C-alpha positions as CSV (number, residue, x, y, z in Angstrom):
1,M,-151.5,-236.4,-33.0
2,E,-153.2,-235.9,-36.2
3,V,-151.6,-235.4,-39.7
4,I,-153.3,-231.9,-41.6
5,E,-153.0,-231.2,-45.3
6,G,-151.7,-227.8,-44.8
7,G,-148.5,-225.7,-45.2
8,I,-146.5,-222.9,-43.1
9,T,-149.9,-220.8,-42.4
10,S,-151.5,-223.6,-40.7
11,P,-150.9,-222.9,-37.1
12,K,-152.8,-219.7,-35.7
13,G,-151.1,-216.0,-36.0
14,F,-148.7,-216.7,-38.7
15,K,-149.1,-215.4,-42.4
16,A,-146.5,-215.5,-45.2
17,A,-146.1,-214.7,-48.6
18,G,-143.8,-215.7,-51.9
19,V,-142.9,-213.4,-54.9
20,H,-141.1,-212.9,-57.3
21,S,-138.4,-210.6,-57.4
22,G,-135.8,-210.8,-60.0
23,I,-133.0,-212.6,-58.5
24,K,-134.0,-215.6,-60.8
25,K,-135.2,-215.2,-64.3
26,E,-138.8,-216.2,-63.9
27,K,-139.5,-218.2,-60.9
28,L,-140.5,-217.3,-56.9
29,D,-137.4,-216.3,-55.4
30,L,-138.3,-214.2,-52.4
31,A,-140.5,-215.4,-49.3
32,V,-141.9,-213.1,-45.9
33,L,-142.9,-215.7,-42.8
34,C,-144.7,-213.5,-40.1
35,S,-146.2,-213.9,-36.9
36,E,-148.7,-211.4,-35.5
37,V,-147.0,-211.7,-32.3
38,P,-143.5,-211.5,-31.3
39,A,-142.4,-215.5,-31.3
40,K,-139.9,-217.7,-29.1
41,C,-137.5,-219.5,-31.3
42,A,-134.6,-221.8,-31.4
43,I,-132.0,-222.0,-34.2
44,A,-129.6,-224.1,-35.3
45,Y,-126.7,-223.4,-37.5
46,T,-124.3,-225.0,-39.9
47,Q,-120.6,-226.0,-38.6
48,N,-119.5,-225.3,-41.9
49,K,-116.7,-222.6,-41.0
50,V,-117.2,-221.0,-44.2
51,R,-120.4,-219.5,-43.2
52,A,-122.8,-216.5,-45.5
53,A,-123.2,-213.1,-44.4
54,P,-127.1,-214.0,-43.2
55,I,-125.3,-217.5,-41.6
56,E,-122.8,-214.8,-39.5
57,L,-125.8,-211.9,-39.2
58,M,-128.1,-214.8,-37.1
59,M,-125.4,-216.0,-34.8
60,K,-124.3,-212.2,-34.4
61,K,-127.9,-211.4,-33.1
62,D,-128.6,-214.3,-31.1
63,P,-132.5,-213.9,-31.0
64,K,-134.6,-215.1,-29.0
65,A,-137.9,-213.9,-30.4
66,L,-138.5,-213.3,-33.6
67,Q,-141.4,-211.9,-35.8
68,A,-140.8,-212.3,-38.8
69,L,-138.3,-213.8,-42.1
70,I,-137.1,-212.8,-44.9
71,I,-135.6,-215.3,-46.9
72,N,-134.5,-215.7,-50.5
73,S,-133.3,-218.2,-53.2
74,G,-131.1,-218.1,-56.4
75,N,-128.5,-215.9,-54.3
76,A,-126.6,-217.5,-51.1
77,N,-124.8,-214.3,-50.3
78,A,-122.2,-216.6,-49.1
79,I,-118.5,-215.3,-49.6
80,T,-119.1,-212.0,-50.2
81,G,-117.5,-209.8,-47.9
82,A,-118.7,-206.9,-45.8
83,Q,-121.1,-205.9,-49.0
84,G,-122.6,-209.6,-48.3
85,M,-123.1,-208.6,-44.4
86,Y,-124.1,-204.7,-45.0
87,D,-126.6,-206.4,-47.9
88,A,-128.0,-209.2,-45.4
89,Q,-128.7,-206.5,-42.9
90,Q,-130.6,-204.3,-45.2
91,M,-132.5,-207.4,-46.1
92,V,-133.9,-207.3,-42.1
93,L,-134.1,-203.6,-42.1
94,L,-136.0,-203.3,-45.0
95,T,-138.9,-205.6,-43.8
96,A,-138.8,-204.7,-40.2
97,Q,-139.8,-201.2,-42.0
98,A,-142.5,-203.0,-44.3
99,L,-144.3,-204.3,-41.4
100,G,-143.6,-201.8,-39.1
101,I,-142.1,-204.1,-36.2
102,K,-138.3,-203.8,-34.6
103,D,-135.4,-205.1,-36.7
104,S,-134.0,-206.8,-33.7
105,L,-137.5,-209.4,-34.4
106,V,-136.4,-210.4,-38.4
107,G,-134.7,-213.2,-39.2
108,V,-133.1,-213.9,-42.4
109,A,-131.7,-216.6,-44.9
110,S,-130.4,-217.0,-48.4
111,T,-129.8,-219.8,-50.4
112,G,-128.5,-220.3,-54.4
113,V,-125.5,-219.6,-55.8
114,I,-122.6,-219.0,-53.8
115,S,-119.8,-216.0,-54.2
116,R,-122.5,-213.3,-56.4
117,F,-123.8,-210.1,-55.0
118,L,-127.6,-209.8,-54.2
119,P,-129.6,-207.2,-56.7
120,M,-130.6,-205.1,-53.7
121,N,-132.8,-202.9,-56.1
122,K,-134.8,-206.1,-57.1
123,I,-134.8,-207.2,-53.4
124,S,-135.9,-204.1,-51.7
125,V,-138.8,-204.0,-54.2
126,G,-139.3,-207.5,-53.9
127,I,-140.0,-207.1,-49.9
128,T,-142.3,-204.6,-50.3
129,K,-144.4,-206.8,-52.7
130,A,-144.1,-209.9,-50.3
131,V,-145.3,-208.0,-47.1
132,H,-148.6,-206.3,-49.2
133,D,-149.3,-210.5,-50.6
134,L,-149.1,-211.6,-47.2
135,G,-152.1,-214.2,-46.2
136,K,-153.2,-217.5,-45.1
137,G,-154.3,-220.9,-46.8
138,P,-153.4,-223.2,-49.5
139,E,-152.1,-220.0,-52.2
140,S,-150.2,-218.4,-49.3
141,D,-148.6,-221.7,-48.3
142,D,-147.5,-222.8,-51.9
143,T,-146.0,-219.8,-53.0
144,T,-144.1,-219.4,-49.6
145,A,-142.9,-223.3,-50.1
146,R,-141.9,-222.7,-54.0
147,A,-139.9,-219.3,-53.2
148,I,-137.3,-220.8,-51.3
149,L,-136.4,-223.5,-53.6
150,T,-133.6,-223.7,-56.1
151,T,-132.5,-227.0,-57.7
152,D,-135.3,-228.8,-55.9
153,T,-138.2,-230.5,-58.0
154,V,-140.6,-230.3,-55.5
155,K,-141.9,-228.3,-52.8
156,K,-141.4,-229.5,-49.1
157,E,-144.1,-229.0,-46.0
158,A,-145.6,-230.6,-43.4
159,A,-148.1,-229.8,-40.6
160,C,-149.8,-231.8,-37.7
161,K,-151.8,-231.0,-35.2
162,V,-151.6,-232.2,-31.1
163,T,-154.1,-232.3,-28.7
164,L,-151.6,-231.5,-25.1
165,K,-152.4,-232.7,-21.6
166,D,-154.3,-230.2,-20.9
167,G,-156.9,-230.5,-23.8
168,T,-155.5,-227.3,-25.8
169,E,-155.1,-228.4,-29.7
170,V,-152.0,-227.1,-31.2
171,T,-150.8,-227.0,-34.4
172,I,-147.1,-227.3,-36.2
173,A,-146.2,-226.9,-39.5
174,G,-143.1,-226.7,-41.3
175,I,-141.5,-226.0,-45.0
176,T,-137.8,-226.9,-46.2
177,K,-135.4,-227.3,-49.0
178,G,-132.9,-228.8,-50.2
179,S,-132.1,-231.1,-53.4
180,G,-127.9,-230.8,-53.4
181,M,-125.3,-230.1,-50.6
182,I,-126.6,-231.9,-48.1
183,S,-124.9,-233.5,-45.2
184,P,-126.2,-231.1,-42.3
185,A,-124.4,-231.3,-38.7
186,M,-126.7,-228.3,-37.1
187,K,-126.2,-227.1,-34.0
188,V,-128.1,-224.9,-32.0
189,L,-126.0,-221.3,-31.2
190,H,-123.2,-222.6,-32.7
191,A,-128.1,-226.0,-41.1
192,T,-128.1,-226.2,-48.1
193,T,-131.0,-226.9,-46.1
194,L,-133.2,-224.1,-45.0
195,T,-135.9,-225.4,-42.5
196,F,-138.6,-222.8,-40.8
197,M,-141.0,-224.7,-38.4
198,V,-143.7,-222.8,-37.0
199,T,-146.4,-223.7,-33.9
200,D,-149.2,-221.7,-32.0
201,A,-148.1,-223.5,-28.9
202,N,-146.8,-222.1,-26.1
203,L,-143.6,-222.6,-25.1
204,N,-141.9,-220.7,-22.0
205,K,-138.8,-222.3,-21.5
206,N,-135.5,-222.0,-23.7
207,F,-135.9,-224.9,-25.9
208,N,-132.7,-225.1,-27.6
209,R,-132.0,-228.4,-26.3
210,R,-135.1,-229.5,-27.4
211,W,-134.5,-228.0,-30.7
212,Q,-131.2,-229.6,-31.0
213,D,-132.3,-233.2,-30.1
214,M,-135.1,-232.8,-33.1
215,M,-132.4,-232.1,-35.3
216,D,-130.4,-235.0,-34.4
217,V,-133.3,-237.3,-35.5
218,S,-134.5,-235.5,-38.1
219,F,-131.6,-233.3,-40.5
220,N,-128.7,-234.2,-39.2
221,V,-129.3,-237.8,-40.3
222,I,-129.8,-237.5,-43.9
223,S,-127.3,-237.0,-46.7
224,V,-127.6,-236.6,-50.6
225,D,-123.6,-235.7,-51.4
226,G,-121.5,-235.3,-48.0
227,D,-121.2,-231.5,-48.4
228,Q,-122.2,-229.2,-45.7
229,S,-123.8,-225.8,-46.9
230,T,-122.4,-222.7,-46.0
231,N,-125.9,-221.6,-45.4
232,D,-127.7,-224.3,-43.7
233,I,-130.2,-222.9,-40.8
234,S,-133.3,-224.3,-39.4
235,V,-135.8,-222.4,-37.1
236,L,-138.8,-222.9,-34.6
237,M,-140.9,-220.3,-34.0
238,A,-143.7,-220.6,-31.3
239,N,-146.2,-217.8,-30.9
240,G,-148.5,-219.1,-28.3
241,M,-151.6,-218.3,-29.9
242,A,-153.2,-221.3,-29.2
243,G,-153.3,-220.6,-25.4
244,G,-153.7,-223.3,-23.1
245,K,-150.6,-224.2,-20.1
246,P,-147.1,-224.4,-21.6
247,A,-146.3,-227.4,-23.8
248,D,-142.5,-227.3,-23.1
249,D,-142.0,-230.6,-21.0
250,D,-145.5,-231.7,-22.8
251,P,-144.6,-235.5,-25.0
252,A,-147.1,-235.1,-27.6
253,F,-146.0,-231.8,-28.4
254,W,-142.4,-232.9,-29.3
255,D,-143.6,-236.1,-30.8
256,G,-145.9,-233.7,-33.4
257,V,-142.2,-231.3,-34.0
258,R,-140.4,-234.8,-34.5
259,Y,-143.5,-235.9,-36.8
260,V,-142.8,-232.8,-38.9
261,A,-139.4,-232.7,-39.1
262,Q,-138.5,-235.6,-39.9
263,Q,-141.3,-235.8,-42.7
264,L,-139.4,-232.5,-44.2
265,A,-135.9,-234.3,-43.9
266,K,-137.1,-237.3,-45.8
267,K,-138.8,-235.1,-48.6
268,I,-135.5,-233.7,-48.6
269,V,-133.4,-236.8,-49.8
270,I,-136.2,-237.9,-51.5
271,D,-135.7,-235.1,-54.1
272,G,-131.7,-235.6,-54.0
273,E,-130.3,-233.8,-57.0
274,G,-130.5,-236.6,-59.8
275,A,-131.8,-239.4,-57.6
276,T,-133.6,-242.6,-58.4
277,K,-133.5,-244.3,-55.1
278,L,-134.2,-243.8,-51.5
279,I,-132.0,-245.3,-49.1
280,E,-132.7,-245.7,-45.4
281,V,-130.4,-247.2,-42.8
282,M,-131.7,-248.5,-40.0
283,V,-129.4,-249.6,-37.0
284,R,-130.4,-252.1,-33.9
285,G,-128.2,-253.7,-31.6
286,A,-126.2,-250.2,-31.1
287,K,-124.4,-249.7,-27.2
288,N,-126.3,-246.5,-27.3
289,P,-128.7,-244.3,-29.3
290,V,-125.5,-241.7,-30.0
291,Q,-123.7,-244.5,-31.8
292,A,-126.7,-246.3,-33.4
293,R,-127.0,-242.5,-35.3
294,S,-123.3,-242.5,-35.9
295,A,-123.3,-245.8,-38.2
296,A,-126.7,-245.0,-39.9
297,R,-124.9,-241.5,-40.7
298,A,-121.7,-243.2,-41.9
299,I,-123.4,-245.6,-44.0
300,I,-125.9,-243.1,-45.7
301,A,-122.9,-240.2,-46.6
302,S,-121.0,-242.8,-47.9
303,S,-120.4,-242.4,-51.9
304,L,-119.4,-245.6,-52.8
305,V,-122.5,-247.0,-50.9
306,K,-124.6,-244.4,-53.2
307,T,-123.1,-245.5,-56.4
308,A,-123.1,-249.4,-55.5
309,I,-127.2,-248.7,-54.7
310,F,-127.3,-246.4,-57.9
311,G,-126.0,-249.7,-59.8
312,A,-128.3,-252.1,-57.9
313,D,-125.1,-253.9,-57.1
314,P,-124.8,-255.8,-54.2
315,N,-121.3,-254.7,-53.1
316,F,-122.1,-255.1,-49.3
317,G,-118.3,-254.5,-48.5
318,R,-118.5,-250.7,-49.0
319,I,-121.5,-251.0,-46.2
320,L,-120.0,-252.8,-43.7
321,A,-116.3,-250.5,-44.8
322,A,-118.4,-247.2,-44.1
323,L,-119.7,-248.5,-40.8
324,G,-116.1,-249.3,-39.8
325,N,-115.6,-245.6,-40.3
326,S,-118.3,-244.4,-37.6
327,D,-118.0,-243.7,-34.0
328,A,-119.9,-246.9,-33.5
329,E,-118.6,-249.9,-31.2
330,F,-119.2,-253.5,-32.7
331,N,-117.3,-257.2,-33.1
332,L,-117.8,-258.2,-36.8
333,E,-118.3,-261.7,-35.9
334,K,-121.6,-260.2,-33.9
335,V,-122.6,-258.1,-37.1
336,K,-125.6,-259.0,-38.9
337,L,-126.4,-256.9,-42.5
338,T,-129.8,-257.2,-44.5
339,L,-131.1,-255.8,-47.4
340,R,-135.1,-254.7,-47.6
341,S,-137.1,-253.7,-50.0
342,N,-140.9,-254.0,-51.5
343,G,-141.8,-257.0,-48.8
344,D,-138.3,-258.9,-50.1
345,S,-135.3,-259.4,-47.9
346,V,-132.1,-260.9,-48.3
347,T,-129.0,-261.3,-45.7
348,L,-125.5,-260.6,-47.1
349,F,-123.3,-261.2,-44.2
350,E,-123.7,-262.7,-40.9
351,D,-121.6,-264.2,-38.2
352,G,-118.6,-262.1,-39.0
353,A,-119.0,-264.5,-42.8
354,P,-120.1,-263.4,-46.5
355,I,-124.0,-265.2,-47.1
356,M,-123.3,-263.7,-50.4
357,V,-121.3,-265.4,-53.3
358,A,-121.0,-264.7,-56.5
359,G,-123.5,-266.6,-58.9
360,S,-125.4,-267.6,-55.9
361,E,-129.3,-267.2,-55.5
362,V,-128.6,-264.9,-52.5
363,E,-126.3,-262.7,-55.3
364,A,-129.7,-262.5,-57.6
365,A,-132.0,-261.7,-54.4
366,A,-130.2,-258.7,-53.5
367,H,-130.3,-257.4,-57.4
368,R,-133.9,-257.9,-57.4
369,V,-133.6,-256.1,-53.7
370,L,-131.6,-253.3,-55.2
371,A,-133.6,-253.0,-58.0
372,H,-136.5,-251.2,-56.4
373,N,-136.9,-247.7,-55.7
374,K,-136.9,-247.9,-52.0
375,V,-133.9,-249.9,-50.4
376,V,-133.7,-250.6,-46.8
377,I,-130.3,-251.7,-45.1
378,D,-130.8,-253.2,-42.1
379,L,-128.0,-253.7,-39.7
380,D,-127.5,-255.4,-36.4
381,L,-124.7,-254.7,-34.5
382,N,-125.7,-257.4,-31.7
383,N,-123.8,-255.4,-29.1
384,G,-126.3,-253.4,-27.2
385,Y,-130.3,-252.1,-27.4
386,S,-130.2,-248.7,-29.0
387,S,-131.2,-248.0,-32.1
388,G,-131.0,-245.2,-35.0
389,E,-131.3,-244.5,-38.4
390,A,-130.5,-242.1,-41.4
391,W,-131.6,-241.1,-44.6
392,G,-130.4,-240.6,-48.0
393,C,-130.3,-241.2,-51.7
394,D,-128.2,-243.0,-54.3
395,L,-125.6,-240.7,-56.5
396,S,-126.7,-241.1,-60.3
397,Y,-125.0,-239.6,-63.5
398,D,-127.7,-236.9,-63.1
399,Y,-126.1,-235.5,-60.4
400,V,-122.9,-235.3,-62.2
401,K,-124.7,-233.5,-64.9
402,I,-126.5,-231.1,-62.5
403,N,-123.7,-229.7,-60.5
404,A,-121.6,-229.8,-63.5
405,M,-123.4,-226.9,-64.9
406,Y,-124.8,-225.3,-61.8
407,T,-123.9,-221.8,-62.9
408,T,-124.2,-222.0,-65.8
């Protein structure tokens, strides 16, 4: 695998554009992503029972192939009733007409403020403009990645090249958005992160199961604030334009997909609303991988853990309490908890007893570790041979400020 500089149009046959349509006052707010030929797809959706109109429409369509996606930011088109569903359908129809393709091959996604109607008069003009501006290369990548952002402070993209077993070189690329309302639990066919990944690899089989596996080791193990969005969706499109034999069972290809997905997931938590620190939870010695991920996710999702790390407070009881709320099996007398950062490490709990006591050098060392902008929570359950990890960020005063005034 070769990591490359590039965005969503890096794979063969994909074009994209991002434009300002007027949903937002000044920023880019509408994007179109298009393949020269229909692409096989797998899609994961939010499990929130309150789903935005675009999600309801996509789940109803249940597409096995897509050729284009129309995405808007600044307005979630969620909790908007029959009008919202009609508007989502219109976005699909207008995009299909502008591209000259079947509407069954167009997907739709929205993100932004909930329970406001879309300004369809502005969006219809924006779609025409975006289709006219479709292109490849850095400028197209940049405008597309920025057009899907809401409270994000930076665009989020990743790409790599992979050489398959038959010698074919394929490219995998993706963009995502997300900064707040982040706690995905996306399921295929049944993820406020919007993620769009594309590849020119040839895939013949139904790859829903593989896509679910990628979700479970990337977006489904991140958390900014513990709230799952009404609009989460993650899409993988494969148009086969690189040629070569099918990559369905090629480990190198899926390693590349996992790399891009994990890079995008990490970029979301690094850019969490008001975040000052990146938190990584590494769980070892679990009974199986599912339990390892459950333990890591429970810790990374804990608001009490997040606030303690924001304040550089080595209140490790919060970490162990969060572990106890997970589905992982363990004996507390065998658990070992260590904090690491910037080459330093300190063990706080081992063999059923605290190593850190108030006023000790261990406590001082823990404060030093927690003062860094990246903190690793290393947890050994000593109950098996499986491992898992999760990523998140701290909760700061700025998070409250941002969300206390989100619609104003």
